[in-house]
C-alpha positions, -999 to 999 in steps of 0.1 A, spaced: -430 -290 -536 -398 -276 -552 -379 -281 -519 -390 -317 -518 -378 -322 -554 -344 -307 -545 -341 -329 -515 -350 -360 -535 -323 -351 -561 -298 -345 -534 -305 -380 -519 -302 -396 -553 -268 -379 -558 -256 -391 -524 -266 -427 -531 -248 -426 -565 -217 -411 -550 -217 -438 -523 -210 -464 -549 -220 -501 -546 -233 -513 -513 -231 -547 -497 -266 -554 -509 -275 -581 -534 -261 -573 -568 -279 -577 -601 -263 -603 -623 -291 -610 -648 -272 -637 -667 -255 -653 -637 -259 -689 -626 -284 -691 -598 -269 -701 -565 -287 -709 -532 -266 -706 -500 -282 -727 -472 -268 -712 -440 -282 -714 -405 -274 -728 -371 -263 -694 -359 -267 -697 -321 -234 -698 -302 -216 -721 -326 -203 -708 -359 -208 -673 -374 -227 -687 -404 -249 -657 -411 -220 -632 -414 -200 -658 -433 -229 -664 -458 -231 -627 -465 -194 -625 -471 -194 -655 -494 -224 -642 -514 -207 -608 -520 -175 -626 -532 -195 -647 -556 -216 -618 -569 -184 -598 -574 -173 -623 -600 -203 -613 -621 -210 -649 -628 -235 -657 -601 -269 -647 -587 -269 -655 -550 -298 -661 -526 -293 -668 -489 -317 -690 -469 -315 -705 -434 -347 -726 -435 -340 -761 -448 -377 -765 -457 -368 -750 -491 -353 -784 -499 -388 -798 -501 -402 -769 -521 -405 -766 -558 -384 -734 -554 -353 -755 -550 -353 -764 -587 -349 -727 -596 -313 -729 -585 -284 -744 -604 -261 -747 -574 -266 -754 -537 -240 -743 -512 -244 -756 -477 -222 -738 -451 -238 -749 -418 -234 -777 -393 -271 -787 -389 -267 -811 -360 -286 -789 -335 -322 -800 -330 -337 -767 -343 -317 -768 -375 -313 -805 -383 -324 -819 -416 -355 -840 -416 -355 -873 -434 -375 -859 -463 -351 -829 -465 -321 -852 -467 -337 -872 -495 -346 -840 -514 -310 -827 -511 -295 -860 -523 -319 -862 -552 -312 -826 -562 -275 -834 -566 -280 -868 -582 -302 -852 -608 -273 -831 -620 -271 -799 -599 -239 -785 -585 -232 -789 -548 -207 -771 -526 -201 -781 -490 -181 -759 -466 -166 -768 -432 -193 -779 -408 -217 -789 -436 -200 -823 -435 -208 -829 -398 -228 -861 -399 -251 -870 -369 -266 -904 -363 -298 -896 -382 -280 -888 -415 -287 -913 -443 -256 -934 -452 -259 -920 -487 -245 -887 -475 -210 -902 -475 -215 -915 -510 -226 -880 -521 -199 -860 -504 -170 -884 -507 -163 -881 -470 -179 -870 -437 -168 -858 -403 -186 -878 -376 -186 -891 -341 -208 -920 -352 -189 -950 -365 -152 -951 -372 -129 -933 -373 -141 -909 -347 -135 -873 -360 -113 -849 -340 -113 -811 -346 -80 -793 -339 -76 -755 -341 -43 -742 -353 -23 -724 -379 -15 -748 -408 2 -749 -441 -24 -758 -467 -6 -779 -493 -19 -780 -528 -19 -817 -536 -32 -815 -572 -20 -786 -592 -37 -799 -624 -72 -793 -612 -91 -762 -623 -101 -758 -587 -65 -752 -576 -54 -732 -606 -31 -703 -597 -28 -715 -561 4 -724 -542 8 -737 -507 -5 -711 -482 -8 -706 -444 -42 -705 -427 -55 -702 -392 -84 -726 -392 -98 -759 -378 -85 -792 -390 -110 -820 -392 -88 -851 -386 -100 -887 -388 -127 -880 -414 -146 -911 -427 -135 -910 -464 -143 -931 -494 -111 -947 -507 -113 -933 -542 -113 -896 -532 -82 -878 -543 -75 -846 -523 -69 -813 -539 -54 -798 -507 -41 -813 -475 -27 -805 -441 1 -825 -425 -3 -827 -387 19 -848 -365 32 -869 -393 -2 -876 -409 -16 -861 -441 -53 -851 -439 -74 -842 -469 -91 -807 -466 -105 -802 -501 -117 -824 -530 -141 -828 -559 -164 -857 -563 -193 -869 -585 -227 -882 -575 -251 -893 -601 -252 -866 -627 -241 -839 -602 -207 -826 -593 -195 -818 -558 -168 -797 -542 -161 -799 -505 -136 -782 -482 -135 -789 -445 -118 -755 -440 -137 -723 -430 -142 -723 -393 -156 -689 -381 -165 -684 -345 -199 -669 -337 -188 -638 -318 -191 -606 -338 -158 -595 -353 -141 -629 -350 -117 -640 -377 -132 -657 -408 -108 -679 -428 -129 -671 -459 -112 -637 -458 -80 -654 -467 -77 -647 -505 -62 -681 -512 -91 -700 -495 -117 -678 -511 -100 -684 -545 -102 -722 -539 -139 -720 -530 -149 -698 -559 -130 -721 -583 -148 -750 -566 -181 -732 -574 -169 -727 -610 -162 -764 -612 -196 -776 -601 -213 -751 -623 -193 -762 -654 -176 -729 -656 -142 -747 -654 -126 -764 -684 -122 -797 -668 -147 -821 -651 -147 -854 -633 -169 -883 -642 -200 -890 -621 -196 -920 -599 
């Protein structure tokens, strides 16, 4: 018995010496965030990226983060537990696509006054998306309708277009290896926070928007390939700063706000 107690004490000491792990952190007073990931199969590395993003948000000590890949939570009363919804995944694949009721639930969630953050492929609009998605996001990437979106991989200079926004505070232009979504279907009133100039054309890559009582932040940046160990643009400290400040914005942790449309 004594040897078991000694072994237990030794294990406890080892855990303590190991320091914080990558497991979920306790942030009792933090704003509740749900990351809706998914669509992992041979496309983007959403699962690994969601874990990285969750850790970065929890490290601010401002957020409690839960990760989910099943969109059925959108139709569950559990959704109302969360103050912010972050969607990181392109859900066009049949096994991951949003049902009509899930789309309606997500749009209502934002309209009712919750924060919404959309990253990269989460703006990829298939034919069965409700037209209201464009009104909610401010712009979509799609091969349905015009213009027809075109994705171009490369190393780009991300230009900060609006240095007065709390989302871009402390950021200067920075270089990033990522995927450009060109020819997005944008609403005319959207004012970009960040842009990419490619072949003489300036493309928006980040913006804030209002929908009903809710606030939205979207960046089309953040392409991570699915193979293990592939580069993740979110590891770029400038892009991560932009995203975290976007989360701060939709959660009212920033000093400035936009009016709902």
